[in-house]
C-alpha positions as CSV (number, residue, x, y, z in Angstrom):
1,X,61.2,-44.1,34.8
2,X,58.2,-45.4,32.4
3,X,57.2,-47.1,35.6
4,X,56.8,-43.8,37.9
5,X,55.2,-42.2,34.9
6,X,52.8,-44.8,34.6
7,X,51.7,-45.0,37.7
8,X,51.6,-41.6,39.0
9,X,49.5,-41.0,35.1
10,X,47.0,-44.1,36.6
11,X,46.6,-42.6,40.2
12,X,45.7,-39.5,38.5
13,X,43.5,-40.6,36.6
14,X,41.6,-42.7,39.5
15,X,41.5,-40.3,41.4
16,X,40.0,-37.8,38.7
17,X,36.8,-40.0,37.8
18,X,33.6,-40.1,40.0
19,X,33.1,-43.9,39.5
20,X,34.5,-46.3,41.7
21,X,34.1,-49.1,39.1
22,X,35.9,-47.5,36.5
23,X,39.0,-46.1,38.8
24,X,39.6,-49.7,40.0
25,X,39.8,-50.9,35.9
26,X,42.0,-47.8,35.3
27,X,44.6,-49.1,38.6
28,X,43.9,-52.7,37.5
29,X,44.7,-52.0,33.7
30,X,47.7,-50.2,33.8
31,X,48.9,-52.9,36.6
32,X,48.3,-55.4,34.6
33,X,50.4,-53.7,31.5
34,X,53.5,-52.9,33.8
35,X,54.0,-56.1,34.8
36,X,53.6,-57.7,31.4
37,X,56.8,-55.5,30.3
38,X,58.6,-55.9,33.7
39,X,62.1,-56.3,32.7
40,X,64.4,-59.1,34.2
41,X,67.0,-57.2,36.6
């Protein structure tokens, strides 16, 4: 549930800003954080 919430939030924030560089940075930051918090199956 956390992963889904983070992805949806990141997508909304990335689309809300009018700066491509900031948008990419937001998505990359969330992706990196999710990779760090990934638990083994």
